[in-house]
N, CA, C and O of each residue as an XYZ file, in Angstrom:
404
protein
N       0.830     -1.183      0.000
C       0.000      0.000      0.000
C       0.878      1.252      0.000
O       0.517      2.263     -0.601
N       2.039      1.187      0.677
C       2.923      2.343      0.709
C       3.464      2.637     -0.691
O       3.660      3.796     -1.057
N       3.703      1.581     -1.470
C       4.203      1.751     -2.824
C       3.168      2.487     -3.681
O       3.515      3.352     -4.485
N       1.888      2.129     -3.494
C       0.817      2.800     -4.252
C       0.731      4.272     -3.874
O       0.496      5.118     -4.737
N       0.917      4.587     -2.601
C       0.881      5.984     -2.154
C       2.027      6.772     -2.778
O       1.842      7.923     -3.174
N       3.202      6.169     -2.870
C       4.350      6.830     -3.494
C       4.059      7.135     -4.961
O       4.398      8.210     -5.457
N       3.436      6.196     -5.643
C       3.090      6.418     -7.053
C       2.085      7.569     -7.172
O       2.201      8.419     -8.056
N       1.105      7.582     -6.276
C       0.107      8.662     -6.317
C       0.749     10.024     -6.112
O       0.433     10.976     -6.825
N       1.650     10.121     -5.141
C       2.318     11.396     -4.887
C       3.196     11.808     -6.056
O       3.250     12.988     -6.402
N       3.881     10.859     -6.666
C       4.742     11.162     -7.813
C       3.903     11.673     -8.982
O       4.288     12.631     -9.652
N       2.778     11.046     -9.221
C       1.913     11.493    -10.312
C       1.318     12.865    -10.033
O       1.191     13.694    -10.934
N       0.953     13.096     -8.772
C       0.340     14.386     -8.424
C       1.334     15.523     -8.590
O       0.970     16.601     -9.060
N       2.566     15.300     -8.214
C       3.578     16.354     -8.322
C       4.034     16.531     -9.768
O       4.190     17.662    -10.228
N       4.247     15.450    -10.478
C       4.786     15.508    -11.841
C       3.762     15.891    -12.882
O       4.136     16.336    -13.967
N       2.491     15.734    -12.595
C       1.471     15.948    -13.612
C       0.277     16.619    -12.953
O      -0.620     15.936    -12.458
N       0.252     17.917    -12.939
C      -0.791     18.642    -12.213
C      -2.152     18.554    -12.894
O      -3.167     18.659    -12.206
N      -2.223     18.369    -14.202
C      -3.500     18.340    -14.900
C      -3.903     16.961    -15.370
O      -4.817     16.841    -16.185
N      -3.254     15.918    -14.885
C      -3.549     14.555    -15.351
C      -4.905     14.088    -14.852
O      -5.337     14.434    -13.753
N      -5.557     13.303    -15.676
C      -6.846     12.756    -15.290
C      -6.714     11.347    -14.736
O      -7.721     10.740    -14.372
N      -5.508     10.812    -14.663
C      -5.296      9.450    -14.165
C      -5.333      9.396    -12.639
O      -5.567      8.338    -12.057
N      -5.104     10.529    -12.002
C      -5.028     10.549    -10.537
C      -6.331     10.097     -9.887
O      -6.272      9.281     -8.968
N      -7.508     10.574    -10.306
C      -8.739     10.078     -9.675
C      -8.931      8.579     -9.875
O      -9.417      7.889     -8.979
N      -8.550      8.073    -11.047
C      -8.693      6.641    -11.306
C      -7.756      5.830    -10.409
O      -8.138      4.776     -9.899
N      -6.541      6.320    -10.220
C      -5.575      5.623     -9.362
C      -6.041      5.675     -7.909
O      -5.935      4.689     -7.180
N      -6.559      6.841     -7.492
C      -7.065      6.963     -6.122
C      -8.224      6.022     -5.868
O      -8.300      5.397     -4.810
N      -9.140      5.914     -6.843
C     -10.279      5.006     -6.698
C      -9.813      3.558     -6.659
O     -10.350      2.742     -5.909
N      -8.812      3.247     -7.473
C      -8.269      1.890     -7.507
C      -7.615      1.530     -6.176
O      -7.796      0.427     -5.661
N      -6.854      2.471     -5.627
C      -6.205      2.231     -4.333
C      -7.241      2.070     -3.230
O      -7.073      1.243     -2.333
N      -8.306      2.849     -3.291
C      -9.369      2.750     -2.307
C     -10.085      1.404     -2.410
O     -10.389      0.779     -1.394
N     -10.349      0.964     -3.625
C     -11.008     -0.326     -3.833
C     -10.126     -1.472     -3.355
O     -10.622     -2.442     -2.781
N      -8.824     -1.364     -3.589
C      -7.884     -2.398     -3.137
C      -7.888     -2.473     -1.621
O      -7.931     -3.564     -1.053
N      -7.845     -1.330     -0.965
C      -7.878     -1.306      0.499
C      -9.169     -1.886      1.042
O      -9.155     -2.609      2.038
N     -10.298     -1.573      0.391
C     -11.593     -2.103      0.824
C     -11.636     -3.616      0.665
O     -12.192     -4.316      1.511
N     -11.049     -4.126     -0.421
C     -11.025     -5.577     -0.656
C     -10.264     -6.291      0.453
O     -10.743     -7.287      0.996
N      -9.074     -5.784      0.793
C      -8.274     -6.440      1.836
C      -8.934     -6.315      3.212
O      -8.811     -7.220      4.037
N      -9.621     -5.225      3.465
C     -10.368     -5.085      4.713
C     -11.489     -6.117      4.778
O     -11.722     -6.730      5.820
N     -12.178     -6.304      3.660
C     -13.244     -7.299      3.590
C     -12.690     -8.703      3.846
O     -13.275     -9.472      4.609
N     -11.569     -9.036      3.212
C     -10.967    -10.359      3.389
C     -10.524    -10.574      4.838
O     -10.630    -11.682      5.364
N     -10.032     -9.523      5.476
C      -9.607     -9.645      6.870
C     -10.797     -9.928      7.776
O     -10.668    -10.673      8.748
N     -11.946     -9.351      7.476
C     -13.145     -9.585      8.282
C     -13.692    -11.000      8.088
O     -14.373    -11.522      8.970
N     -13.405    -11.618      6.956
C     -13.910    -12.960      6.672
C     -13.112    -14.057      7.370
O     -13.558    -15.203      7.429
N     -11.949    -13.722      7.894
C     -11.107    -14.721      8.556
C     -11.738    -15.156      9.864
O     -12.477    -14.396     10.489
N     -11.445    -16.384     10.279
C     -11.919    -16.888     11.570
C     -11.211    -16.148     12.692
O     -10.047    -15.771     12.556
N     -11.917    -15.940     13.809
C     -11.253    -15.266     14.930
C     -10.122    -16.126     15.496
O     -10.166    -17.354     15.421
N      -9.137    -15.483     16.048
C      -7.984    -16.177     16.614
C      -8.306    -16.560     18.050
O      -8.762    -15.729     18.835
N      -8.067    -17.816     18.388
C      -8.249    -18.276     19.758
C      -6.926    -18.156     20.491
O      -5.925    -18.746     20.086
N      -6.927    -17.397     21.559
C      -5.708    -17.176     22.327
C      -5.535    -18.322     23.324
O      -6.466    -18.674     24.049
N      -4.361    -18.885     23.350
C      -4.067    -19.983     24.268
C      -2.880    -19.583     25.132
O      -1.861    -19.108     24.630
N      -3.025    -19.778     26.415
C      -1.895    -19.517     27.301
C      -1.291    -20.845     27.715
O      -1.994    -21.843     27.876
N       0.007    -20.842     27.881
C       0.725    -22.054     28.275
C       1.385    -21.795     29.611
O       2.056    -20.781     29.803
N       1.190    -22.708     30.517
C       1.763    -22.586     31.851
C       3.283    -22.652     31.782
O       3.846    -23.360     30.947
N       3.942    -21.908     32.668
C       5.413    -21.899     32.671
C       5.980    -23.276     32.967
O       7.078    -23.604     32.516
N       5.240    -24.094     33.726
C       5.707    -25.446     34.025
C       5.819    -26.284     32.756
O       6.713    -27.121     32.632
N       4.912    -26.054     31.824
C       4.941    -26.792     30.563
C       6.132    -26.364     29.710
O       6.795    -27.195     29.089
N       6.389    -25.079     29.688
C       7.477    -24.546     28.862
C       8.836    -24.938     29.426
O       9.753    -25.274     28.677
N       8.962    -24.893     30.744
C      10.256    -25.185     31.374
C      10.564    -26.676     31.422
O      11.679    -27.063     31.769
N       9.601    -27.511     31.080
C       9.853    -28.946     31.017
C       9.928    -29.618     32.376
O      10.692    -30.567     32.553
N       9.146    -29.142     33.341
C       9.142    -29.782     34.652
C       8.636    -31.212     34.511
O       7.860    -31.516     33.604
N       9.075    -32.084     35.406
C       8.663    -33.475     35.372
C       7.864    -33.808     36.621
O       7.992    -33.152     37.654
N       7.049    -34.826     36.509
C       6.237    -35.294     37.619
C       7.177    -35.753     38.735
O       8.098    -36.533     38.489
N       6.949    -35.277     39.949
C       7.817    -35.607     41.084
C       7.263    -36.815     41.819
O       6.105    -36.831     42.237
N       8.098    -37.812     41.967
C       7.727    -39.016     42.715
C       8.551    -39.049     43.986
O       9.767    -38.859     43.955
N       7.885    -39.291     45.101
C       8.544    -39.292     46.405
C       8.489    -40.703     46.975
O       7.425    -41.319     47.042
N       9.643    -41.202     47.380
C       9.697    -42.554     47.932
C       9.063    -42.597     49.322
O       8.857    -41.560     49.954
N       8.765    -43.780     49.778
C       8.137    -43.950     51.097
C       9.043    -43.445     52.216
O       8.562    -42.846     53.178
N      10.344    -43.679     52.100
C      11.285    -43.231     53.131
C      11.337    -41.708     53.205
O      11.436    -41.139     54.292
N      11.271    -41.046     52.048
C      11.308    -39.578     52.037
C      10.008    -38.970     52.564
O      10.030    -37.905     53.182
N       8.891    -39.629     52.329
C       7.599    -39.120     52.800
C       7.556    -39.013     54.328
O       6.916    -38.119     54.881
N       8.248    -39.939     54.998
C       8.222    -39.965     56.463
C       8.880    -38.729     57.069
O       8.517    -38.315     58.169
N       9.839    -38.139     56.368
C      10.580    -37.002     56.933
C      10.202    -35.656     56.301
O      10.718    -34.618     56.714
N       9.311    -35.664     55.309
C       8.924    -34.415     54.639
C       7.884    -33.657     55.455
O       7.065    -34.251     56.156
N       7.936    -32.328     55.348
C       6.922    -31.504     56.012
C       5.626    -31.557     55.220
O       5.625    -31.879     54.032
N       4.520    -31.237     55.888
C       3.223    -31.219     55.211
C       3.182    -30.162     54.114
O       2.556    -30.372     53.074
N       3.844    -29.027     54.336
C       3.883    -27.958     53.325
C       4.560    -28.438     52.044
O       4.083    -28.161     50.943
N       5.673    -29.159     52.189
C       6.390    -29.657     51.018
C       5.552    -30.705     50.281
O       5.532    -30.729     49.051
N       4.869    -31.562     51.022
C       3.998    -32.560     50.396
C       2.889    -31.882     49.594
O       2.576    -32.300     48.479
N       2.294    -30.825     50.172
C       1.223    -30.105     49.475
C       1.730    -29.400     48.225
O       1.048    -29.370     47.201
N       2.934    -28.832     48.314
C       3.519    -28.154     47.151
C       3.799    -29.147     46.025
O       3.505    -28.863     44.863
N       4.356    -30.293     46.353
C       4.635    -31.307     45.335
C       3.334    -31.793     44.710
O       3.247    -31.955     43.493
N       2.316    -32.026     45.551
C       1.014    -32.476     45.027
C       0.402    -31.435     44.098
O      -0.145    -31.787     43.052
N       0.485    -30.163     44.465
C      -0.058    -29.078     43.639
C       0.697    -28.982     42.309
O       0.079    -28.851     41.252
N       2.026    -29.045     42.362
C       2.823    -28.967     41.135
C       2.546    -30.151     40.211
O       2.454    -29.990     38.994
N       2.415    -31.339     40.799
C       2.111    -32.520     39.990
C       0.729    -32.406     39.343
O       0.548    -32.811     38.194
N      -0.246    -31.857     40.073
C      -1.594    -31.681     39.546
C      -1.577    -30.720     38.347
O      -2.260    -30.950     37.349
N      -0.796    -29.650     38.457
C      -0.682    -28.687     37.346
C      -0.092    -29.363     36.118
O      -0.567    -29.157     35.001
N       0.933    -30.161     36.323
C       1.552    -30.849     35.189
C       0.575    -31.795     34.498
O       0.565    -31.889     33.270
N      -0.240    -32.491     35.273
C      -1.191    -33.440     34.695
C      -2.333    -32.700     34.002
O      -2.686    -33.032     32.870
N      -2.914    -31.699     34.672
C      -4.092    -31.012     34.136
C      -3.774    -30.057     32.991
O      -4.488    -30.039     31.988
N      -2.723    -29.273     33.125
C      -2.438    -28.245     32.122
C      -1.473    -28.687     31.032
O      -1.611    -28.288     29.876
N      -0.503    -29.504     31.395
C       0.542    -29.848     30.433
C       0.319    -31.200     29.762
O       0.998    -31.536     28.792
N      -0.631    -31.971     30.281
C      -0.892    -33.270     29.675
C       0.146    -34.323     30.020
O       0.274    -35.322     29.312
N       0.891    -34.111     31.103
C       1.882    -35.104     31.526
C       1.129    -36.332     32.030
O       0.142    -36.211     32.757
N       1.594    -37.492     31.645
C       0.936    -38.720     32.073
C       1.280    -39.015     33.524
O       2.447    -39.017     33.914
N       0.258    -39.260     34.305
C       0.440    -39.527     35.735
C       0.975    -40.947     35.907
O       0.364    -41.903     35.429
N       2.118    -41.088     36.591
C       2.683    -42.428     36.779
C       1.878    -43.226     37.808
O       0.999    -42.693     38.486
N       2.195    -44.485     37.900
C       1.525    -45.370     38.846
C       1.811    -44.931     40.278
O       2.919    -44.493     40.591
N       0.813    -45.048     41.142
C       0.940    -44.603     42.542
C       1.864    -45.548     43.307
O       1.789    -46.768     43.158
N       2.733    -44.966     44.124
C       3.623    -45.752     45.002
C       2.858    -46.005     46.291
O       2.436    -45.063     46.962
N       2.681    -47.253     46.632
C       1.957    -47.639     47.863
C       2.962    -47.862     48.983
O       3.911    -48.636     48.850
N       2.729    -47.159     50.098
C       3.576    -47.317     51.270
C       2.800    -48.106     52.316
O       1.756    -47.648     52.781
N       3.286    -49.271     52.690
C       2.594    -50.103     53.691
C       3.283    -50.077     55.020
O       2.828    -50.724     55.964
């Protein structure tokens, strides 16, 4: 479109009495209207956000039975929350549950 504007300005300055200028202006206007119409016909864009855990490549954390005995409740809750995010948002496959007897 900028190229067409340059041509219009060159013609206007170089040829003050030319009759081609209105035709070129109408053509440029019609071209702009066509591209505006085509842009409106496109499907809307769906915005998707990706969790930072997915981008950074975090892995599902598995805690052994011996480690569970000495972990704080806060750390257990944090690991459970992080693992839930990986499964729900990132599609990480949940491994088999470790049973502590």
